[in-house]
N, C-alpha and C positions, 0 to 999 in steps of 0.2 A: 360734657354731653358725649353721648355714645350713639352711633347709629350705625346699624350693621344689616346685611341683608345679601343674598346671592347676587340680585342685580339692584344696584342703589343709583338713582338719577335724580339730580336737583337742579331745576331750572329756573331762571327768573332774570328780569332785566336788571334788578340789582340783588346780589345775594350776599349776605353777611351772616357768617357765623361766628360767634366768640364763647370762650369758656376758659376757665383756669386749666382744664385738661379737655382737649377736644381729639376725638378719635373716630374716624369713618373707615369702615371695613365693608368689603364685599368683593365677590368674585369678579364682578364687572362694576366699576364706580366712576361714574361720569357727573361732573359739575359744570354747569353752562351759566353764563350771565353776561350782559354787557359789562356789568361791574362786579366782580368775585373778589370777596375779601374774606379770609380765614385767619383769626387771631386766637392765640392761648399761650399760656405758659408752656404746656406741652401739646403738641400738635402732631397727630400721627394719622396719616393716610395710607391704607394699606389695600391692595387688591391685585388679582392677577392681570387685569386690564384697567388702568388708571388713566383718566383723561379729564384735564382742567382746562376750560375754554373761556376766554373773555376778552373784551377790547382792554380793560383795566383788570389785572390779575395781581393780587398781592397777597402773600402768606406771611405770617409773622409768629413768632413764637420763641420762648428761651431755647426749647429743644423742639426741632423741626424735623420730621423722617417721613419720607415718601417712599413707598416701597411697592414694585410691581413687577410683573414679567414684562409688560409692555406699559410704559410710563411716558406719557405726552402732555406737556404743557404748553399752551399757545395764547397769545395775546399782543396787542399792539405795545402794551407797556406790561411787562412781567417783572415783578420784584419780589424775592424771597429773601427774608431776613431771620436770623436766629443766632444765638450764641453758639449752638450746635446744629449745623446744618447738614443732613445725611440724605442724599437721593440715590436709589438704588434700583436697577432694573436691568434686565437682559437687554432689552430695546429702551434707550433713554433718550428722548428727544425735547429739547427747549428751544421755542422760536418766538421771537417777538421783534418789533422794531426797536424797542429799548429793553434790553434784559439785564437785570442787575440782581446779583446773588451775593449776599453779605453774611459773614459770621465769623465768630472767634476761631471755630473749626468748622471748616466747609469740605465736605467729601462728596463726590461723584463717582459711581461706579456703575459699569454695565458692560456687556460684550460689546454693543454697539452705543457709542456715546456721541451725541451730536448738539451743539449749541449754535444757534444762529440768529443774528439780529443785525439791523444797521449799527447799533451802538451795543457793545457786549462788554459787561464789566463784572469781574469776579474779584471779591475782595475777602481777605481772611487772614488771621494770624497764621493758621495753619490751612493751606490749601493743597487737595489732592484730588486729581481727575485720573481715572483709571478705566481702561477699556481696550479690549482688543482691537477695536477700530475707533479712534478718537479724532473727533473733528470739531474745531472751533472756527466759526466764520463770522465777520463782521467788517463794516466800513471802518469802524473804530474799535479795537479790540485791547482791552486792558486786563492784566491779571496782576494782582497785587497781594504779597503776603510775606511774612517772616519766614515761614517755610513753606516752599513751592514744590509741588512734585507732579509732573504730567507722565503718564505711562501708557504706552501702547504698542502693539504689534505694528500698527499703522497709525502713525501720529500726523495730523495736518493743523497748521495754524494759517489762517489766511486772513488778510485785512489791509485796507489802504493804509491805516495808521495801526501798527502794532507796537504794543508796549508792555513789557515784562518788568515788574518791580519787585525788589527784594530789600527789605530793611537791612542796614548793616548793623552789626553789633557794636555797641558803643565802647 
């Protein structure tokens, strides 16, 4: 499935898009719904301004790529899953009460990178977060991976419970 346009806006109480290959492109791309679910073997969202909003927001795919100059995802429950998960934007902001990102290879990059939630969990065999300004905030913050890399000119990790887990070589 491929949707493209200069300005692309999809709204609904429950919004679900599925396909083997799912690609949404637009200069301005906005998806809103109480329940928002995107699924595909290959899932690609691209736009200069990319915004996804919903009480429950779930993106799944073997390969999941979100790309935008301004990239914002918000929801009470926010879950991103993919074998290869790549989020890139000059300004990248993810917020939700429950924020869970999972993938074999998980890469987030942006000039300004901010993730916040009451419960924030990032899991991946290879986990890489890069940004000039990098901020992770949560009451419960967990980063887990075989290879873990946090990089930034300004780096801030904040939480009541903070856990970084690296698997040891056998």
